[in-house]
MARTOR-649354 format. One line per 2 residues: number of its first residue (from 1); their letters; for each residue x, y, z of C-alpha. Coordinates in nm, 2 decimals. Example, Ala and Ser with C-alpha at 12.3 -4.5 7.8 and 13.67 -1.06 7.14 Angstrom:
<fitors>
1 = as = 1.23,-0.45,0.78; 1.37,-0.11,0.71
</fitors>
This chain:
<fitors>
1 = ma = -1.97,-1.45,1.82; -2.27,-1.60,1.63
3 = ii = -2.49,-1.31,1.75; -2.23,-1.05,1.64
5 = ss = -2.21,-1.23,1.30; -2.59,-1.22,1.24
7 = va = -2.63,-0.86,1.35; -2.33,-0.74,1.15
9 = sw = -2.45,-0.93,0.84; -2.79,-0.75,0.86
11 = ll = -2.64,-0.41,0.90; -2.38,-0.46,0.62
13 = kk = -2.65,-0.56,0.37; -2.83,-0.23,0.43
15 = rl = -2.51,-0.05,0.32; -2.52,-0.22,-0.02
17 = hq = -2.81,0.01,-0.12; -2.61,0.32,-0.05
19 = id = -2.32,0.18,-0.25; -2.56,0.12,-0.54
21 = lf = -2.66,0.49,-0.51; -2.31,0.63,-0.58
23 = ve = -2.25,0.37,-0.85; -2.56,0.49,-1.03
25 = yp = -2.51,0.87,-0.97; -2.13,0.92,-0.93
27 = yd = -2.12,1.28,-1.04; -2.41,1.39,-0.83
29 = vq = -2.26,1.23,-0.52; -1.92,1.38,-0.58
31 = he = -2.06,1.73,-0.65; -2.27,1.73,-0.33
33 = lf = -1.96,1.61,-0.13; -1.75,1.88,-0.28
35 = qs = -2.00,2.15,-0.18; -2.02,2.01,0.17
37 = li = -1.64,2.00,0.22; -1.61,2.36,0.10
39 = yq = -1.90,2.48,0.32; -1.77,2.31,0.64
41 = aq = -1.42,2.45,0.60; -1.51,2.81,0.52
43 = et = -1.42,2.94,0.87; -1.09,2.74,0.90
45 = ew = -0.77,2.93,0.87; -0.71,2.75,0.53
47 = gi = -1.06,2.82,0.41; -1.03,3.19,0.50
49 = kh = -0.69,3.22,0.33; -0.83,3.07,0.00
51 = sy = -1.17,3.24,0.02; -1.38,2.93,0.04
53 = dk = -1.69,3.15,0.10; -1.66,3.26,-0.27
55 = is = -1.61,2.92,-0.42; -1.92,2.78,-0.60
57 = sl = -1.76,2.56,-0.87; -1.47,2.32,-0.93
59 = ke = -1.32,2.58,-1.17; -1.31,2.84,-0.90
61 = fq = -1.17,2.59,-0.65; -0.89,2.50,-0.88
63 = sr = -0.80,2.86,-0.95; -0.79,2.96,-0.58
65 = vp = -0.64,2.65,-0.42; -0.30,2.52,-0.54
67 = is = -0.21,2.16,-0.56; -0.04,2.07,-0.24
69 = ty = 0.21,1.82,-0.11; 0.31,1.73,0.25
71 = ed = 0.57,2.00,0.25; 0.30,2.26,0.19
73 = ie = 0.08,2.15,0.48; 0.35,2.06,0.72
75 = py = 0.35,2.40,0.91; -0.02,2.35,0.97
77 = vq = 0.04,1.99,1.09; 0.30,2.10,1.33
79 = rl = 0.07,2.35,1.48; -0.22,2.10,1.50
81 = mk = 0.01,1.85,1.68; 0.08,2.13,1.94
83 = ge = -0.29,2.16,2.02; -0.42,2.44,1.78
85 = hn = -0.76,2.39,1.62; -0.96,2.50,1.32
87 = ll = -0.66,2.52,1.09; -0.74,2.28,0.80
89 = wp = -1.07,2.13,0.93; -1.32,2.27,1.18
91 = se = -1.33,1.97,1.42; -1.06,1.87,1.66
93 = tk = -0.76,1.69,1.52; -0.57,1.48,1.77
95 = wf = -0.46,1.17,1.57; -0.17,1.18,1.32
97 = ak = -0.09,0.88,1.10; 0.28,0.84,1.05
99 = ss = 0.35,0.78,0.69; 0.57,0.49,0.58
101 = gt = 0.77,0.75,0.38; 0.84,0.52,0.09
103 = ts = 0.92,0.82,-0.13; 1.12,1.00,0.13
105 = sk = 1.33,0.92,0.43; 1.14,1.20,0.61
107 = sk = 0.84,1.10,0.83; 0.51,1.25,0.74
109 = fi = 0.23,1.30,0.99; -0.11,1.29,0.82
111 = pv = -0.40,1.44,1.02; -0.69,1.20,1.10
113 = te = -1.01,1.37,1.22; -1.31,1.22,1.39
115 = ds = -1.50,1.27,1.06; -1.24,1.10,0.85
117 = ln = -1.21,0.82,1.11; -1.58,0.74,1.10
119 = dc = -1.69,0.85,0.75; -1.39,0.72,0.56
121 = hy = -1.16,0.47,0.73; -1.42,0.28,0.93
123 = kg = -1.68,0.31,0.66; -1.43,0.15,0.42
125 = gk = -1.37,-0.14,0.66; -1.74,-0.21,0.69
127 = dm = -1.79,-0.18,0.32; -1.51,-0.43,0.26
129 = ma = -1.71,-0.68,0.47; -2.04,-0.59,0.31
131 = ly = -1.91,-0.64,-0.04; -1.73,-0.97,0.05
133 = mh = -2.04,-1.11,0.22; -2.26,-1.01,-0.07
135 = kh = -2.04,-1.21,-0.31; -1.99,-1.49,-0.05
137 = pd = -2.34,-1.52,0.12; -2.25,-1.85,0.29
139 = se = -1.94,-1.70,0.45; -1.89,-1.75,0.83
141 = fl = -1.57,-1.55,0.88; -1.75,-1.31,1.11
143 = sg = -1.82,-1.60,1.35; -1.45,-1.64,1.42
145 = kt = -1.17,-1.39,1.47; -0.94,-1.19,1.24
147 = ia = -0.57,-1.11,1.29; -0.51,-0.75,1.19
149 = va = -0.14,-0.69,1.14; -0.13,-0.34,1.28
151 = gs = 0.16,-0.11,1.36; 0.22,0.08,1.69
153 = tk = 0.11,0.40,1.83; 0.23,0.62,2.11
155 = lt = 0.15,0.95,2.29; 0.35,1.24,2.15
157 = en = 0.53,1.49,2.38; 0.22,1.71,2.36
159 = sd = -0.04,1.51,2.55; -0.32,1.65,2.32
161 = sy = -0.22,1.44,2.02; -0.13,1.09,1.93
163 = vg = 0.09,0.96,1.65; 0.13,0.62,1.50
165 = dl = 0.07,0.39,1.21; -0.28,0.44,1.06
167 = sa = -0.36,0.07,1.14; -0.27,0.13,1.51
169 = il = -0.49,0.45,1.52; -0.78,0.25,1.37
171 = ms = -0.73,-0.04,1.61; -0.71,0.19,1.91
173 = nl = -1.05,0.35,1.83; -1.25,0.04,1.73
175 = pl = -1.59,0.01,1.89; -1.62,-0.26,2.16
177 = wa = -1.82,-0.50,1.94; -1.55,-0.49,1.67
179 = qf = -1.27,-0.56,1.92; -1.44,-0.89,2.00
181 = tk = -1.37,-1.00,1.64; -1.00,-0.92,1.66
183 = sp = -0.71,-1.13,1.80; -0.48,-1.09,1.98
185 = nl = -0.57,-0.81,2.23; -0.47,-0.45,2.18
187 = si = -0.18,-0.46,2.42; -0.01,-0.71,2.18
189 = tl = -0.14,-0.57,1.86; 0.00,-0.22,1.93
191 = md = 0.34,-0.33,2.05; 0.63,-0.16,1.88
193 = dw = 0.89,-0.43,1.94; 0.82,-0.65,1.64
195 = sk = 1.07,-0.93,1.74; 0.85,-0.99,2.05
197 = kv = 0.53,-0.89,1.89; 0.53,-1.16,1.63
199 = dl = 0.60,-1.43,1.89; 0.32,-1.30,2.11
201 = iv = 0.07,-1.28,1.82; 0.14,-1.64,1.73
203 = dn = 0.13,-1.76,2.10; -0.21,-1.59,2.15
205 = ti = -0.38,-1.69,1.83; -0.26,-2.03,1.74
207 = ye = -0.54,-2.20,1.95; -0.80,-1.94,1.85
209 = di = -1.07,-1.98,1.58; -0.90,-1.76,1.33
211 = ra = -1.10,-1.71,1.01; -0.91,-1.42,0.84
213 = vs = -0.60,-1.21,0.84; -0.55,-0.86,0.71
215 = gv = -0.25,-0.63,0.64; 0.05,-0.58,0.42
217 = ps = 0.14,-0.91,0.24; 0.50,-0.93,0.35
219 = wm = 0.42,-0.90,0.72; 0.12,-1.14,0.70
221 = lv = 0.36,-1.40,0.56; 0.60,-1.35,0.85
223 = il = 0.33,-1.43,1.10; 0.17,-1.71,0.90
225 = qr = 0.51,-1.88,0.85; 0.58,-1.85,1.22
227 = vl = 0.25,-2.02,1.30; 0.36,-2.31,1.09
229 = dv = 0.70,-2.32,1.25; 0.55,-2.32,1.60
231 = sg = 0.27,-2.57,1.53; 0.47,-2.80,1.31
233 = ks = 0.18,-2.82,1.06; 0.23,-2.81,0.69
235 = ni = -0.04,-2.55,0.61; -0.26,-2.29,0.78
237 = ke = -0.58,-2.49,0.73; -0.44,-2.76,0.96
239 = vw = -0.41,-2.50,1.23; -0.72,-2.30,1.16
241 = pd = -0.97,-2.53,0.97; -1.22,-2.25,0.90
243 = fe = -0.97,-2.00,0.78; -1.11,-1.84,0.46
245 = lv = -1.00,-1.49,0.39; -0.69,-1.28,0.33
247 = vh = -0.74,-0.90,0.31; -0.44,-0.73,0.16
249 = gg = -0.34,-0.39,0.04; -0.04,-0.15,0.01
251 = vn = 0.15,-0.33,-0.27; 0.07,-0.54,-0.58
253 = fs = -0.03,-0.88,-0.46; 0.06,-1.09,-0.76
255 = py = 0.42,-1.16,-0.65; 0.30,-1.30,-0.32
257 = ve = 0.02,-1.53,-0.44; 0.23,-1.84,-0.48
259 = rf = 0.38,-1.80,-0.14; 0.03,-1.76,0.02
261 = hq = -0.08,-2.07,-0.17; 0.21,-2.27,-0.03
263 = ii = 0.14,-2.16,0.33; -0.24,-2.17,0.33
265 = ge = -0.35,-2.38,0.04; -0.53,-2.27,-0.28
267 = ki = -0.89,-2.29,-0.15; -0.88,-1.95,0.00
269 = ny = -1.04,-1.61,-0.08; -0.84,-1.29,-0.13
271 = qe = -0.98,-0.94,-0.12; -0.78,-0.62,-0.20
273 = vy = -0.84,-0.28,-0.04; -0.68,0.05,-0.12
275 = na = -0.64,0.24,0.20; -0.37,0.48,0.31
277 = se = -0.29,0.73,0.58; -0.47,0.99,0.37
279 = gf = -0.79,0.80,0.32; -0.97,0.48,0.22
281 = fa = -1.02,0.49,-0.16; -1.12,0.16,-0.32
283 = iq = -1.23,-0.20,-0.26; -1.23,-0.51,-0.46
285 = ds = -1.60,-0.59,-0.53; -1.57,-0.85,-0.80
287 = we = -1.38,-1.18,-0.78; -1.37,-1.22,-1.16
289 = sd = -1.11,-0.94,-1.19; -0.86,-0.77,-0.96
291 = dl = -0.96,-0.41,-1.02; -1.11,-0.20,-0.74
293 = ll = -1.44,-0.01,-0.70; -1.36,0.36,-0.63
295 = ml = -1.57,0.46,-0.33; -1.73,0.80,-0.38
297 = dy = -1.91,0.88,-0.06; -1.63,0.87,0.20
299 = gi = -1.57,1.24,0.24; -1.31,1.25,-0.03
301 = fy = -1.34,1.46,-0.35; -1.13,1.34,-0.63
303 = ef = -0.93,1.51,-0.90; -0.68,1.35,-1.14
305 = mp = -0.36,1.47,-1.31; -0.23,1.29,-1.62
307 = vs = 0.12,1.16,-1.54; 0.25,1.35,-1.84
309 = el = 0.16,1.67,-1.66; 0.37,1.60,-1.35
311 = gk = 0.64,1.86,-1.29; 0.47,2.13,-1.50
313 = sn = 0.42,2.47,-1.35; 0.06,2.48,-1.46
315 = pt = -0.05,2.12,-1.50; -0.39,2.01,-1.64
317 = vi = -0.61,1.86,-1.37; -0.94,1.70,-1.44
319 = gl = -1.25,1.58,-1.25; -1.40,1.23,-1.25
321 = ad = -1.62,1.31,-1.55; -1.33,1.36,-1.78
323 = ve = -1.11,1.06,-1.70; -1.03,0.80,-1.97
325 = ln = -0.97,0.43,-1.97; -0.62,0.29,-1.94
327 = kn = -0.45,0.63,-1.89; -0.21,0.69,-1.60
329 = ya = -0.32,0.95,-1.35; -0.18,1.09,-1.03
331 = ii = -0.46,1.11,-0.76; -0.54,1.45,-0.60
333 = is = -0.78,1.46,-0.31; -0.97,1.70,-0.09
335 = tn = -1.10,1.54,0.23; -1.28,1.57,0.56
337 = ag = -0.94,1.53,0.73; -0.84,1.88,0.60
339 = lw = -0.63,1.77,0.30; -0.69,2.02,0.02
341 = ry = -0.60,1.93,-0.34; -0.34,1.70,-0.19
343 = mi = -0.13,1.49,-0.42; -0.10,1.16,-0.23
345 = gd = 0.18,1.02,-0.45; -0.01,0.73,-0.60
347 = tv = -0.09,0.68,-0.97; -0.39,0.48,-1.10
349 = tf = -0.55,0.37,-1.42; -0.92,0.34,-1.48
351 = tc = -1.03,-0.01,-1.60; -1.40,0.08,-1.61
353 = ls = -1.60,0.40,-1.62; -1.94,0.26,-1.52
355 = pf = -1.89,0.20,-1.23; -1.56,0.36,-1.18
357 = ri = -1.30,0.09,-1.12; -0.93,0.15,-1.09
359 = ki = -0.59,-0.03,-1.06; -0.30,0.11,-0.87
361 = sg = -0.02,0.16,-1.13; 0.26,0.30,-0.91
363 = rt = 0.39,0.61,-0.73; 0.46,0.95,-0.87
365 = ks = 0.81,0.91,-0.73; 0.84,0.54,-0.76
367 = fi = 0.97,0.49,-1.12; 1.29,0.46,-1.32
369 = nv = 1.34,0.72,-1.59; 1.71,0.79,-1.64
371 = vg = 1.72,0.75,-2.02; 1.35,0.81,-2.11
373 = ee = 1.25,0.45,-2.04; 0.96,0.56,-1.80
375 = li = 0.95,0.23,-1.62; 0.66,0.22,-1.37
377 = ve = 0.57,-0.02,-1.09; 0.28,-0.17,-1.29
379 = na = 0.53,-0.28,-1.56; 0.77,-0.42,-1.31
381 = ey = 0.50,-0.62,-1.12; 0.38,-0.78,-1.44
383 = ai = 0.72,-0.87,-1.57; 0.84,-1.02,-1.24
385 = qh = 0.52,-1.23,-1.22; 0.57,-1.35,-1.57
387 = ac = 0.93,-1.45,-1.51; 0.82,-1.63,-1.19
389 = dk = 0.54,-1.82,-1.37; 0.78,-1.93,-1.64
391 = tg = 1.06,-2.04,-1.41; 0.87,-2.17,-1.11
393 = av = 1.03,-1.90,-0.89; 0.86,-1.75,-0.59
395 = ie = 0.96,-1.41,-0.45; 0.93,-1.23,-0.12
397 = ey = 1.04,-0.88,-0.20; 1.23,-0.68,-0.47
399 = ta = 1.35,-0.33,-0.55; 1.53,-0.18,-0.85
401 = ap = 1.73,0.13,-0.95; 1.96,0.25,-1.23
403 = lm = 2.33,0.16,-1.21; 2.62,0.30,-1.41
405 = ln = 2.89,0.05,-1.52; 3.23,0.09,-1.69
407 = ng = 3.27,0.45,-1.56; 2.92,0.55,-1.68
409 = ki = 2.96,0.41,-2.03; 2.68,0.15,-1.97
411 = iv = 2.35,0.22,-1.79; 2.15,-0.08,-1.66
413 = he = 1.87,-0.14,-1.42; 1.99,-0.33,-1.11
415 = wl = 1.73,-0.56,-0.95; 1.76,-0.69,-0.59
417 = ie = 1.52,-0.98,-0.55; 1.46,-1.19,-0.24
419 = ft = 1.33,-1.53,-0.35; 1.15,-1.79,-0.14
421 = ke = 1.22,-2.03,-0.43; 1.49,-1.93,-0.67
423 = ps = 1.49,-1.99,-1.04; 1.73,-2.26,-1.15
425 = dl = 1.88,-2.02,-1.40; 1.89,-1.66,-1.29
427 = tf = 2.01,-1.54,-1.63; 1.71,-1.69,-1.80
429 = fs = 1.49,-1.53,-1.53; 1.66,-1.20,-1.62
431 = el = 1.59,-1.25,-1.99; 1.22,-1.32,-1.93
433 = ld = 1.21,-1.00,-1.71; 1.37,-0.79,-1.98
435 = nt = 1.17,-0.93,-2.27; 0.84,-0.88,-2.08
437 = lk = 0.93,-0.52,-1.99; 0.99,-0.46,-2.36
439 = sr = 0.65,-0.60,-2.45; 0.47,-0.39,-2.19
441 = ns = 0.66,-0.06,-2.23; 0.75,0.07,-2.57
443 = dy = 0.98,0.34,-2.42; 1.18,0.07,-2.24
445 = ea = 1.19,-0.14,-2.56; 1.32,0.16,-2.76
447 = kr = 1.59,0.23,-2.51; 1.70,-0.13,-2.49
449 = fq = 1.74,-0.16,-2.87; 2.08,-0.31,-2.94
451 = nm = 2.19,-0.19,-2.59; 2.26,0.15,-2.74
453 = vl = 2.11,0.34,-2.45; 2.02,0.09,-2.18
455 = gf = 2.19,-0.24,-2.12; 2.06,-0.58,-2.01
457 = pl = 1.93,-0.58,-1.65; 2.15,-0.69,-1.37
459 = vh = 1.95,-0.92,-1.14; 2.08,-1.02,-0.79
461 = sv = 1.93,-1.28,-0.56; 1.98,-1.16,-0.20
463 = pr = 1.95,-1.37,0.12; 1.62,-1.42,0.30
465 = ft = 1.51,-1.15,0.54; 1.74,-0.89,0.37
467 = fi = 1.45,-0.65,0.32; 1.32,-0.69,0.67
469 = kw = 1.67,-0.61,0.80; 1.67,-0.30,0.58
471 = lq = 1.34,-0.19,0.71; 1.47,-0.24,1.07
473 = sk = 1.77,-0.03,0.99; 1.53,0.25,0.88
475 = gk = 1.31,0.22,1.19; 1.03,0.10,0.97
477 = vg = 0.94,-0.24,1.11; 0.59,-0.38,1.08
479 = gq = 0.24,-0.23,1.04; 0.20,-0.06,0.70
481 = yk = 0.57,-0.02,0.62; 0.66,-0.14,0.28
483 = vp = 0.96,-0.19,0.06; 0.99,0.08,-0.22
485 = rl = 0.98,-0.09,-0.56; 1.15,0.14,-0.80
487 = fn = 1.38,0.43,-0.74; 1.53,0.68,-0.99
489 = dk = 1.86,0.68,-0.80; 2.05,0.40,-0.63
491 = sv = 2.04,0.52,-0.27; 1.81,0.24,-0.16
493 = td = 1.98,-0.04,-0.35; 2.32,0.08,-0.21
495 = ei = 2.18,0.06,0.14; 2.04,-0.29,0.09
497 = ka = 2.36,-0.42,-0.07; 2.56,-0.28,0.22
499 = iv = 2.34,-0.49,0.46; 2.41,-0.80,0.25
501 = qq = 2.79,-0.72,0.25; 2.79,-0.67,0.62
503 = ef = 2.63,-1.01,0.67; 2.91,-1.17,0.47
505 = dd = 3.17,-0.96,0.66; 3.02,-1.09,0.99
507 = ye = 3.02,-1.44,0.85; 3.39,-1.43,0.79
509 = fn = 3.46,-1.25,1.12; 3.25,-1.48,1.34
511 = gi = 3.32,-1.80,1.16; 2.95,-1.88,1.12
513 = ke = 2.89,-2.20,0.93; 2.84,-2.15,0.56
515 = ae = 2.52,-2.36,0.57; 2.36,-2.08,0.77
517 = hr = 2.39,-1.84,0.48; 2.28,-1.83,0.12
519 = nv = 2.52,-1.70,-0.14; 2.43,-1.38,-0.33
521 = ks = 2.40,-1.47,-0.69; 2.37,-1.23,-0.99
523 = st = 2.33,-1.26,-1.36; 2.66,-1.20,-1.53
525 = ye = 2.64,-0.87,-1.72; 2.70,-0.90,-2.09
527 = ik = 2.59,-0.72,-2.40; 2.29,-0.90,-2.54
</fitors>
């Protein structure tokens, strides 16, 4: 392992010079990449349809190629999965990343080409290590092993293609040297039965030299907590003394920080990455702030749509040169996986323009806007964290949606929160949440004025593991599957409340001891 660490460190340092290049010349790098993507795709079915051979500028590209969503490319994806080639990208496409589908119950199968695998996803993983070790030159985490909390993958009915979580696709194609740094082995990592998988991960890593863990925060916590339960230790450092790094992504990390501190201890490093089925986009490169460096040489060409343009028939879309600080944009990408002007569904704000750094602000479909309050995930994350800080509460998961009370006479936001440590006064927690949302969002504040349009939020504390049970009920267990934060209708909150109610029905029917359950509490609704 020491040899692997030394060689890897040398190779990773060489990459830092290339990162410096796109930081210094961002527009040139993106322009060259744009031209390369158009040229390579000229003879594909998509390229011929949209006359790629006649495109010489971004303006021509935007006029010829419409903004697309998954529904637009799905017919091509279905054909690719049946073995057809040269439809969206010239190289063979045999891997398809199954989307978590947080904005839709429908599964999405995002194409992953050999080019995107090597020049985007794996490049992002190597750059994450390069940037981390540049900031932490004395780090020895590559001398030990990493637990990568991956999903599962399986062969589709057509033997020419594979479908699974992106994490599983990446793990299945890792070079041999990289597999030596991972634990447990692939047969366990790629299991789809998570009830068995978690136990096997713990059994096979508890005596290993684990230095890092990566994945979605909620699933990392499940595994780390199980390690403590099995070992009988009070924190992870007692199990793995050289543990130093948590790599996280997929959701805002701030609500989970306190829980990780409880399990691991505070002397630990955290690094955020922004990767998705559609591509690897950004990496935390500074430990003085939590924004992310936008990676510009991964085979991804970027465009940005102001959120105010969403839903318009002819929306304004801009390139990297025209973005502004602290403005909310939906990301549109064209990639070496054959996604063209594809709206991935995420929104970001730019915190710095030299170099380009971003924060993920939410989802284009993950918001609440029933009375013009325009509540986005970024507002919600900040407000929940503030309420936790002031009350000493610690949360595992949450979601929220609008709710009509008194036959529609009152509209409120209903919050379902799973606490690790509950606040002593849930109504006070709700007041903090409400007041912080007012301070962060002027539209929310205006609609809350004297309860004329929007009432005081209704906050429920639900039993532990409620959200995991909901994910299980949707067939979305493990890997990159995440809990949707905000919804503009109450379909998700109704499903979660039904699971809680069923638990209490089972409790009464089976006579389970009351001590085995936690009561569901809620703040009493009143006009405030």
